[in-house]
C-alpha positions as CSV (number, residue, x, y, z in Angstrom):
1,X,-7.9,33.5,-11.1
2,X,-7.0,37.0,-11.9
3,X,-9.5,39.3,-13.9
4,X,-8.6,42.4,-16.0
5,X,-10.7,44.8,-17.9
6,X,-9.2,45.4,-21.1
7,X,-11.8,47.9,-22.5
8,X,-15.6,48.4,-22.4
9,X,-17.2,45.3,-21.5
10,X,-14.1,43.1,-22.6
11,X,-12.2,41.1,-19.8
12,X,-9.1,39.1,-19.8
13,X,-9.2,36.0,-17.3
14,X,-6.0,34.2,-16.1
15,X,-5.9,31.1,-14.1
16,X,-4.9,27.4,-13.8
17,X,-7.0,24.6,-15.8
18,X,-6.7,21.1,-14.3
19,X,-7.5,18.1,-16.6
20,X,-6.8,14.5,-15.2
21,X,-5.0,16.1,-12.3
22,X,-2.6,18.1,-14.4
23,X,-2.7,21.8,-14.0
24,X,-1.4,24.4,-16.2
25,X,-2.1,28.2,-16.6
26,X,-4.8,29.0,-18.9
27,X,-6.1,32.3,-20.2
28,X,-9.0,33.7,-22.2
29,X,-10.6,36.9,-23.4
30,X,-14.5,37.1,-22.7
31,X,-17.4,39.6,-23.1
32,X,-19.2,40.4,-20.0
33,X,-22.7,42.1,-20.3
34,X,-25.1,43.2,-17.5
35,X,-28.8,43.9,-18.4
36,X,-29.7,44.6,-14.6
37,X,-31.1,41.2,-13.7
38,X,-28.6,38.9,-15.5
39,X,-25.0,38.9,-16.0
40,X,-23.5,37.0,-19.0
41,X,-20.0,36.0,-19.9
42,X,-18.9,34.5,-23.2
43,X,-15.5,33.5,-24.3
44,X,-13.4,30.9,-25.9
45,X,-10.3,28.9,-24.4
46,X,-7.9,27.1,-26.5
47,X,-6.4,24.1,-24.9
48,X,-3.5,22.0,-26.0
49,X,-4.7,18.4,-25.1
50,X,-1.1,17.0,-25.1
51,X,0.0,19.1,-22.1
52,X,-2.6,17.2,-19.8
53,X,-1.4,13.5,-21.0
54,X,-3.9,13.2,-23.6
55,X,-1.7,11.9,-26.5
56,X,-4.1,9.7,-28.5
57,X,-3.3,10.2,-32.3
58,X,-1.1,13.2,-31.7
59,X,1.3,13.9,-34.5
60,X,3.6,15.3,-31.8
61,X,3.8,11.7,-30.5
62,X,3.0,9.3,-33.3
63,X,4.3,9.2,-36.9
64,X,2.5,8.3,-40.0
65,X,-1.1,8.7,-38.7
66,X,-2.3,10.2,-42.0
67,X,-6.2,10.8,-42.1
68,X,-6.3,9.6,-38.5
69,X,-4.3,12.3,-36.7
70,X,-6.2,14.3,-34.1
71,X,-5.2,17.9,-33.7
72,X,-3.7,18.9,-30.3
73,X,-5.6,22.0,-29.9
74,X,-9.4,22.1,-29.1
75,X,-11.5,25.0,-28.2
76,X,-13.9,25.5,-25.2
77,X,-16.9,27.7,-25.4
78,X,-17.4,29.5,-22.3
79,X,-21.0,30.7,-21.8
80,X,-21.9,31.6,-18.0
81,X,-25.2,33.3,-16.9
82,X,-26.0,34.4,-13.6
83,X,-29.3,35.8,-12.2
84,X,-28.4,38.9,-10.0
85,X,-30.5,39.4,-7.0
86,X,-31.4,42.7,-5.5
């Protein structure tokens, strides 16, 4: 994983995401805050499920799904909290 400071407490994370044994490059922006004893990271990653073989009710692979269509992209909210030691 690569991490790059973009501005202030904003960072850009690049790495690989593996789902069902299939890996693809993934990237997201996050806010990192340090209050002295605790470090928090919050961000959002948008994933195209079809890249990982998850095609159930995908409009890319099945036609005429109407109201049963499921969007290919989904969002992962990332929240990490770490307690810092002296």
